[in-house]
Backbone as XML, in Angstrom:
<?xml version="1.0"?>
<chain id="A" units="angstrom">
  <residue number="1" name="MET">
    <atom name="N" x="88.786" y="108.335" z="103.447"/>
    <atom name="CA" x="88.055" y="109.474" z="103.946"/>
    <atom name="C" x="86.600" y="109.307" z="103.566"/>
  </residue>
  <residue number="2" name="SER">
    <atom name="N" x="85.742" y="109.213" z="104.568"/>
    <atom name="CA" x="84.301" y="109.066" z="104.321"/>
    <atom name="C" x="83.526" y="110.038" z="105.199"/>
  </residue>
  <residue number="3" name="PRO">
    <atom name="N" x="83.458" y="111.311" z="104.793"/>
    <atom name="CA" x="82.720" y="112.288" z="105.602"/>
    <atom name="C" x="81.211" y="112.066" z="105.502"/>
  </residue>
  <residue number="4" name="LEU">
    <atom name="N" x="80.477" y="112.654" z="106.420"/>
    <atom name="CA" x="79.021" y="112.607" z="106.331"/>
    <atom name="C" x="78.590" y="113.386" z="105.093"/>
  </residue>
  <residue number="5" name="ALA">
    <atom name="N" x="77.672" y="112.813" z="104.330"/>
    <atom name="CA" x="77.274" y="113.388" z="103.045"/>
    <atom name="C" x="76.731" y="114.806" z="103.173"/>
  </residue>
  <residue number="6" name="HIS">
    <atom name="N" x="76.030" y="115.096" z="104.268"/>
    <atom name="CA" x="75.440" y="116.435" z="104.379"/>
    <atom name="C" x="76.486" y="117.526" z="104.613"/>
  </residue>
  <residue number="7" name="THR">
    <atom name="N" x="77.728" y="117.157" z="104.901"/>
    <atom name="CA" x="78.784" y="118.162" z="105.093"/>
    <atom name="C" x="79.504" y="118.489" z="103.788"/>
  </residue>
  <residue number="8" name="VAL">
    <atom name="N" x="79.158" y="117.785" z="102.717"/>
    <atom name="CA" x="79.830" y="117.955" z="101.424"/>
    <atom name="C" x="78.805" y="118.445" z="100.398"/>
  </residue>
  <residue number="9" name="PRO">
    <atom name="N" x="79.091" y="119.516" z="99.644"/>
    <atom name="CA" x="78.158" y="119.964" z="98.613"/>
    <atom name="C" x="77.853" y="118.847" z="97.616"/>
  </residue>
  <residue number="10" name="ALA">
    <atom name="N" x="76.634" y="118.833" z="97.093"/>
    <atom name="CA" x="76.153" y="117.741" z="96.241"/>
    <atom name="C" x="77.088" y="117.421" z="95.077"/>
  </residue>
  <residue number="11" name="GLU">
    <atom name="N" x="77.663" y="118.432" z="94.447"/>
    <atom name="CA" x="78.507" y="118.168" z="93.280"/>
    <atom name="C" x="79.845" y="117.530" z="93.634"/>
  </residue>
  <residue number="12" name="HIS">
    <atom name="N" x="80.177" y="117.447" z="94.928"/>
    <atom name="CA" x="81.436" y="116.835" z="95.362"/>
    <atom name="C" x="81.225" y="115.526" z="96.113"/>
  </residue>
  <residue number="13" name="ARG">
    <atom name="N" x="79.976" y="115.091" z="96.290"/>
    <atom name="CA" x="79.677" y="113.835" z="96.999"/>
    <atom name="C" x="79.748" y="112.662" z="96.039"/>
  </residue>
  <residue number="14" name="TRP">
    <atom name="N" x="80.414" y="111.601" z="96.458"/>
    <atom name="CA" x="80.484" y="110.371" z="95.677"/>
    <atom name="C" x="80.092" y="109.223" z="96.587"/>
  </residue>
  <residue number="15" name="ILE">
    <atom name="N" x="79.295" y="108.297" z="96.075"/>
    <atom name="CA" x="78.981" y="107.092" z="96.846"/>
    <atom name="C" x="79.394" y="105.876" z="96.031"/>
  </residue>
  <residue number="16" name="GLU">
    <atom name="N" x="79.708" y="104.816" z="96.750"/>
    <atom name="CA" x="80.084" y="103.566" z="96.092"/>
    <atom name="C" x="78.820" y="102.722" z="95.932"/>
  </residue>
  <residue number="17" name="LEU">
    <atom name="N" x="78.553" y="102.299" z="94.714"/>
    <atom name="CA" x="77.388" y="101.470" z="94.429"/>
    <atom name="C" x="77.678" y="100.021" z="94.805"/>
  </residue>
  <residue number="18" name="SER">
    <atom name="N" x="76.638" y="99.213" z="94.877"/>
    <atom name="CA" x="76.810" y="97.820" z="95.299"/>
    <atom name="C" x="77.701" y="97.030" z="94.343"/>
  </residue>
  <residue number="19" name="ASP">
    <atom name="N" x="77.801" y="97.462" z="93.086"/>
    <atom name="CA" x="78.653" y="96.747" z="92.130"/>
    <atom name="C" x="80.089" y="97.274" z="92.120"/>
  </residue>
  <residue number="20" name="GLY">
    <atom name="N" x="80.423" y="98.207" z="93.026"/>
    <atom name="CA" x="81.784" y="98.707" z="93.149"/>
    <atom name="C" x="82.053" y="99.996" z="92.393"/>
  </residue>
  <residue number="21" name="ARG">
    <atom name="N" x="81.141" y="100.383" z="91.498"/>
    <atom name="CA" x="81.319" y="101.658" z="90.792"/>
    <atom name="C" x="81.015" y="102.813" z="91.735"/>
  </residue>
  <residue number="22" name="VAL">
    <atom name="N" x="81.521" y="103.985" z="91.379"/>
    <atom name="CA" x="81.299" y="105.182" z="92.181"/>
    <atom name="C" x="80.527" y="106.185" z="91.343"/>
  </residue>
  <residue number="23" name="THR">
    <atom name="N" x="79.588" y="106.896" z="91.961"/>
    <atom name="CA" x="78.789" y="107.875" z="91.241"/>
    <atom name="C" x="78.581" y="109.117" z="92.093"/>
  </residue>
  <residue number="24" name="VAL">
    <atom name="N" x="78.289" y="110.226" z="91.434"/>
    <atom name="CA" x="77.987" y="111.463" z="92.158"/>
    <atom name="C" x="76.700" y="111.242" z="92.925"/>
  </residue>
  <residue number="25" name="TYR">
    <atom name="N" x="76.680" y="111.687" z="94.177"/>
    <atom name="CA" x="75.533" y="111.507" z="95.063"/>
    <atom name="C" x="74.851" y="112.854" z="95.210"/>
  </residue>
  <residue number="26" name="GLY">
    <atom name="N" x="73.865" y="113.142" z="94.358"/>
    <atom name="CA" x="73.228" y="114.449" z="94.357"/>
    <atom name="C" x="71.917" y="114.515" z="95.102"/>
  </residue>
  <residue number="27" name="VAL">
    <atom name="N" x="71.583" y="113.523" z="95.918"/>
    <atom name="CA" x="70.322" y="113.527" z="96.648"/>
    <atom name="C" x="70.326" y="114.691" z="97.633"/>
  </residue>
  <residue number="28" name="CYS">
    <atom name="N" x="69.292" y="115.495" z="97.581"/>
    <atom name="CA" x="69.187" y="116.646" z="98.487"/>
    <atom name="C" x="67.864" y="116.592" z="99.214"/>
  </residue>
  <residue number="29" name="PRO">
    <atom name="N" x="67.784" y="116.712" z="100.481"/>
    <atom name="CA" x="68.932" y="116.628" z="101.386"/>
    <atom name="C" x="69.337" y="115.173" z="101.585"/>
  </residue>
  <residue number="30" name="PRO">
    <atom name="N" x="70.615" y="114.921" z="101.814"/>
    <atom name="CA" x="71.058" y="113.538" z="102.019"/>
    <atom name="C" x="70.631" y="113.026" z="103.391"/>
  </residue>
  <residue number="31" name="ASP">
    <atom name="N" x="70.602" y="111.739" z="103.508"/>
    <atom name="CA" x="70.358" y="111.089" z="104.791"/>
    <atom name="C" x="71.417" y="111.594" z="105.763"/>
  </residue>
  <residue number="32" name="PRO">
    <atom name="N" x="71.047" y="112.003" z="106.978"/>
    <atom name="CA" x="72.049" y="112.573" z="107.900"/>
    <atom name="C" x="73.146" y="111.605" z="108.326"/>
  </residue>
  <residue number="33" name="PHE">
    <atom name="N" x="72.944" y="110.307" z="108.109"/>
    <atom name="CA" x="73.959" y="109.331" z="108.499"/>
    <atom name="C" x="74.690" y="108.730" z="107.302"/>
  </residue>
  <residue number="34" name="GLN">
    <atom name="N" x="74.318" y="109.169" z="106.089"/>
    <atom name="CA" x="74.952" y="108.661" z="104.868"/>
    <atom name="C" x="76.394" y="109.146" z="104.787"/>
  </residue>
  <residue number="35" name="ARG">
    <atom name="N" x="77.317" y="108.248" z="104.548"/>
    <atom name="CA" x="78.719" y="108.579" z="104.339"/>
    <atom name="C" x="78.976" y="108.694" z="102.845"/>
  </residue>
  <residue number="36" name="CYS">
    <atom name="N" x="79.926" y="109.489" z="102.468"/>
    <atom name="CA" x="80.264" y="109.611" z="101.056"/>
    <atom name="C" x="81.773" y="109.654" z="100.908"/>
  </residue>
  <residue number="37" name="ARG">
    <atom name="N" x="82.218" y="109.676" z="99.677"/>
    <atom name="CA" x="83.637" y="109.806" z="99.379"/>
    <atom name="C" x="83.832" y="111.135" z="98.673"/>
  </residue>
  <residue number="38" name="ILE">
    <atom name="N" x="85.047" y="111.633" z="98.711"/>
    <atom name="CA" x="85.367" y="112.861" z="98.000"/>
    <atom name="C" x="86.523" y="112.590" z="97.056"/>
  </residue>
  <residue number="39" name="GLU">
    <atom name="N" x="86.639" y="113.428" z="96.050"/>
    <atom name="CA" x="87.719" y="113.264" z="95.085"/>
    <atom name="C" x="89.078" y="113.439" z="95.751"/>
  </residue>
  <residue number="40" name="HIS">
    <atom name="N" x="90.058" y="112.726" z="95.237"/>
    <atom name="CA" x="91.423" y="112.830" z="95.766"/>
    <atom name="C" x="91.920" y="114.272" z="95.736"/>
  </residue>
  <residue number="41" name="ARG">
    <atom name="N" x="91.623" y="114.986" z="94.650"/>
    <atom name="CA" x="92.148" y="116.347" z="94.504"/>
    <atom name="C" x="91.663" y="117.275" z="95.608"/>
  </residue>
  <residue number="42" name="LEU">
    <atom name="N" x="90.512" y="116.973" z="96.222"/>
    <atom name="CA" x="90.015" y="117.824" z="97.303"/>
    <atom name="C" x="90.789" y="117.615" z="98.600"/>
  </residue>
  <residue number="43" name="ALA">
    <atom name="N" x="91.298" y="116.403" z="98.819"/>
    <atom name="CA" x="92.013" y="116.102" z="100.055"/>
    <atom name="C" x="93.523" y="116.188" z="99.911"/>
  </residue>
  <residue number="44" name="CYS">
    <atom name="N" x="94.015" y="116.258" z="98.688"/>
    <atom name="CA" x="95.455" y="116.269" z="98.445"/>
    <atom name="C" x="96.058" y="117.625" z="98.795"/>
  </residue>
  <residue number="45" name="PRO">
    <atom name="N" x="97.049" y="117.661" z="99.680"/>
    <atom name="CA" x="97.647" y="118.937" z="100.074"/>
    <atom name="C" x="98.463" y="119.584" z="98.960"/>
  </residue>
  <residue number="46" name="GLU">
    <atom name="N" x="98.790" y="118.848" z="97.917"/>
    <atom name="CA" x="99.586" y="119.400" z="96.820"/>
    <atom name="C" x="98.730" y="120.157" z="95.802"/>
  </residue>
  <residue number="47" name="GLN">
    <atom name="N" x="97.419" y="120.030" z="95.894"/>
    <atom name="CA" x="96.525" y="120.701" z="94.951"/>
    <atom name="C" x="96.123" y="122.071" z="95.501"/>
  </residue>
  <residue number="48" name="PRO">
    <atom name="N" x="96.256" y="123.136" z="94.716"/>
    <atom name="CA" x="95.837" y="124.456" z="95.184"/>
    <atom name="C" x="94.315" y="124.570" z="95.145"/>
  </residue>
  <residue number="49" name="LEU">
    <atom name="N" x="93.705" y="124.742" z="96.299"/>
    <atom name="CA" x="92.254" y="124.898" z="96.393"/>
    <atom name="C" x="91.921" y="125.975" z="97.418"/>
  </residue>
  <residue number="50" name="PRO">
    <atom name="N" x="90.787" y="126.608" z="97.267"/>
    <atom name="CA" x="90.351" y="127.555" z="98.291"/>
    <atom name="C" x="89.891" y="126.801" z="99.538"/>
  </residue>
  <residue number="51" name="ASP">
    <atom name="N" x="89.669" y="127.506" z="100.604"/>
    <atom name="CA" x="89.193" y="126.900" z="101.845"/>
    <atom name="C" x="87.703" y="126.607" z="101.681"/>
  </residue>
  <residue number="52" name="LEU">
    <atom name="N" x="87.378" y="125.423" z="101.147"/>
    <atom name="CA" x="85.989" y="125.076" z="100.876"/>
    <atom name="C" x="85.217" y="124.800" z="102.158"/>
  </residue>
  <residue number="53" name="TRP">
    <atom name="N" x="85.798" y="123.992" z="103.021"/>
    <atom name="CA" x="85.170" y="123.634" z="104.285"/>
    <atom name="C" x="86.278" y="123.501" z="105.321"/>
  </residue>
  <residue number="54" name="ARG">
    <atom name="N" x="85.987" y="123.899" z="106.550"/>
    <atom name="CA" x="87.020" y="123.843" z="107.600"/>
    <atom name="C" x="87.560" y="122.438" z="107.793"/>
  </residue>
  <residue number="55" name="TRP">
    <atom name="N" x="86.671" y="121.430" z="107.819"/>
    <atom name="CA" x="87.148" y="120.066" z="108.051"/>
    <atom name="C" x="88.055" y="119.611" z="106.918"/>
  </residue>
  <residue number="56" name="LEU">
    <atom name="N" x="87.777" y="120.064" z="105.689"/>
    <atom name="CA" x="88.618" y="119.669" z="104.565"/>
    <atom name="C" x="89.980" y="120.342" z="104.649"/>
  </residue>
  <residue number="57" name="THR">
    <atom name="N" x="90.004" y="121.597" z="105.058"/>
    <atom name="CA" x="91.280" y="122.295" z="105.234"/>
    <atom name="C" x="92.113" y="121.583" z="106.293"/>
  </residue>
  <residue number="58" name="SER">
    <atom name="N" x="91.492" y="121.174" z="107.391"/>
    <atom name="CA" x="92.211" y="120.432" z="108.442"/>
    <atom name="C" x="92.743" y="119.111" z="107.896"/>
  </residue>
  <residue number="59" name="LEU">
    <atom name="N" x="91.932" y="118.414" z="107.104"/>
    <atom name="CA" x="92.365" y="117.148" z="106.517"/>
    <atom name="C" x="93.560" y="117.373" z="105.604"/>
  </residue>
  <residue number="60" name="ARG">
    <atom name="N" x="93.511" y="118.408" z="104.762"/>
    <atom name="CA" x="94.611" y="118.689" z="103.847"/>
    <atom name="C" x="95.881" y="119.035" z="104.615"/>
  </residue>
  <residue number="61" name="GLU">
    <atom name="N" x="95.749" y="119.798" z="105.708"/>
    <atom name="CA" x="96.927" y="120.140" z="106.523"/>
    <atom name="C" x="97.529" y="118.898" z="107.149"/>
  </residue>
  <residue number="62" name="GLU">
    <atom name="N" x="96.681" y="117.999" z="107.656"/>
    <atom name="CA" x="97.190" y="116.761" z="108.254"/>
    <atom name="C" x="97.832" y="115.879" z="107.193"/>
  </residue>
  <residue number="63" name="ASN">
    <atom name="N" x="97.250" y="115.809" z="106.000"/>
    <atom name="CA" x="97.854" y="115.032" z="104.914"/>
    <atom name="C" x="99.220" y="115.606" z="104.543"/>
  </residue>
  <residue number="64" name="ALA">
    <atom name="N" x="99.359" y="116.920" z="104.560"/>
    <atom name="CA" x="100.649" y="117.550" z="104.253"/>
    <atom name="C" x="101.677" y="117.195" z="105.331"/>
  </residue>
  <residue number="65" name="ARG">
    <atom name="N" x="101.256" y="117.234" z="106.608"/>
    <atom name="CA" x="102.184" y="116.865" z="107.695"/>
    <atom name="C" x="102.603" y="115.401" z="107.566"/>
  </residue>
  <residue number="66" name="ARG">
    <atom name="N" x="101.651" y="114.536" z="107.265"/>
    <atom name="CA" x="101.965" y="113.108" z="107.124"/>
    <atom name="C" x="102.939" y="112.885" z="105.970"/>
  </residue>
  <residue number="67" name="ALA">
    <atom name="N" x="102.705" y="113.549" z="104.846"/>
    <atom name="CA" x="103.604" y="113.410" z="103.693"/>
    <atom name="C" x="104.998" y="113.925" z="104.031"/>
  </residue>
  <residue number="68" name="GLN">
    <atom name="N" x="105.085" y="115.022" z="104.763"/>
    <atom name="CA" x="106.385" y="115.581" z="105.150"/>
    <atom name="C" x="107.130" y="114.615" z="106.070"/>
  </residue>
  <residue number="69" name="ARG">
    <atom name="N" x="106.416" y="114.011" z="107.016"/>
    <atom name="CA" x="107.053" y="113.040" z="107.914"/>
    <atom name="C" x="107.581" y="111.845" z="107.134"/>
  </residue>
  <residue number="70" name="GLN">
    <atom name="N" x="106.870" y="111.435" z="106.087"/>
    <atom name="CA" x="107.320" y="110.297" z="105.291"/>
    <atom name="C" x="108.541" y="110.651" z="104.451"/>
  </residue>
  <residue number="71" name="ARG">
    <atom name="N" x="108.669" y="111.901" z="104.043"/>
    <atom name="CA" x="109.819" y="112.326" z="103.241"/>
    <atom name="C" x="111.060" y="112.550" z="104.103"/>
  </residue>
  <residue number="72" name="ASP">
    <atom name="N" x="110.872" y="113.025" z="105.327"/>
    <atom name="CA" x="112.008" y="113.329" z="106.202"/>
    <atom name="C" x="112.524" y="112.053" z="106.849"/>
  </residue>
  <residue number="73" name="PRO">
    <atom name="N" x="113.836" y="111.897" z="106.886"/>
    <atom name="CA" x="114.378" y="110.716" z="107.585"/>
    <atom name="C" x="114.139" y="110.854" z="109.091"/>
  </residue>
  <residue number="74" name="GLU">
    <atom name="N" x="114.197" y="109.720" z="109.744"/>
    <atom name="CA" x="114.060" y="109.727" z="111.202"/>
    <atom name="C" x="115.182" y="110.546" z="111.828"/>
  </residue>
  <residue number="75" name="PRO">
    <atom name="N" x="114.889" y="111.316" z="112.868"/>
    <atom name="CA" x="115.965" y="112.058" z="113.529"/>
    <atom name="C" x="116.939" y="111.076" z="114.183"/>
  </residue>
  <residue number="76" name="PRO">
    <atom name="N" x="118.206" y="111.450" z="114.261"/>
    <atom name="CA" x="119.181" y="110.532" z="114.880"/>
    <atom name="C" x="118.860" y="110.353" z="116.365"/>
  </residue>
  <residue number="77" name="PRO">
    <atom name="N" x="119.197" y="109.185" z="116.895"/>
    <atom name="CA" x="118.936" y="108.967" z="118.321"/>
    <atom name="C" x="119.820" y="109.896" z="119.155"/>
  </residue>
  <residue number="78" name="PRO">
    <atom name="N" x="119.375" y="110.253" z="120.339"/>
    <atom name="CA" x="120.201" y="111.128" z="121.181"/>
    <atom name="C" x="121.491" y="110.399" z="121.572"/>
  </residue>
  <residue number="79" name="PRO">
    <atom name="N" x="122.588" y="111.140" z="121.757"/>
    <atom name="CA" x="123.841" y="110.484" z="122.151"/>
    <atom name="C" x="123.707" y="109.828" z="123.528"/>
  </residue>
  <residue number="80" name="ALA">
    <atom name="N" x="124.410" y="108.725" z="123.655"/>
    <atom name="CA" x="124.362" y="108.024" z="124.941"/>
    <atom name="C" x="125.017" y="108.878" z="126.014"/>
  </residue>
  <residue number="81" name="LEU">
    <atom name="N" x="124.423" y="108.905" z="127.157"/>
    <atom name="CA" x="124.986" y="109.686" z="128.262"/>
    <atom name="C" x="125.881" y="108.770" z="129.093"/>
  </residue>
  <residue number="82" name="TRP">
    <atom name="N" x="127.162" y="109.157" z="129.172"/>
    <atom name="CA" x="128.125" y="108.383" z="129.957"/>
    <atom name="C" x="128.314" y="109.070" z="131.291"/>
  </residue>
  <residue number="83" name="PRO">
    <atom name="N" x="128.432" y="108.300" z="132.320"/>
    <atom name="CA" x="128.682" y="108.945" z="133.624"/>
    <atom name="C" x="130.045" y="109.635" z="133.613"/>
  </residue>
  <residue number="84" name="ASP">
    <atom name="N" x="130.160" y="110.676" z="134.393"/>
    <atom name="CA" x="131.417" y="111.424" z="134.483"/>
    <atom name="C" x="132.484" y="110.516" z="135.090"/>
  </residue>
  <residue number="85" name="ALA">
    <atom name="N" x="133.522" y="110.198" z="134.310"/>
    <atom name="CA" x="134.574" y="109.293" z="134.770"/>
    <atom name="C" x="135.750" y="110.060" z="135.352"/>
  </residue>
  <residue number="86" name="GLY">
    <atom name="N" x="135.581" y="111.345" z="135.534"/>
    <atom name="CA" x="136.597" y="112.254" z="135.868"/>
    <atom name="C" x="137.343" y="112.114" z="137.069"/>
  </residue>
</chain>
């Protein structure tokens, strides 16, 4: 998940440095095309959080649906339809 930095409050923006480390990205205002990372806890559907941003709520809902699909077994295939032999 790499949202545009200007859509994320400064205290929640993280950028990856050239050496691979990650740091809080508090530049205000951020470059309009700068991408950032967010903490796992913000996107995880299992963490109780308020509705911080609409896009984040949508992401959390989709993550919850994806996790549910992975936990549920595949539905059984439909029964084969045989012609009426009557």
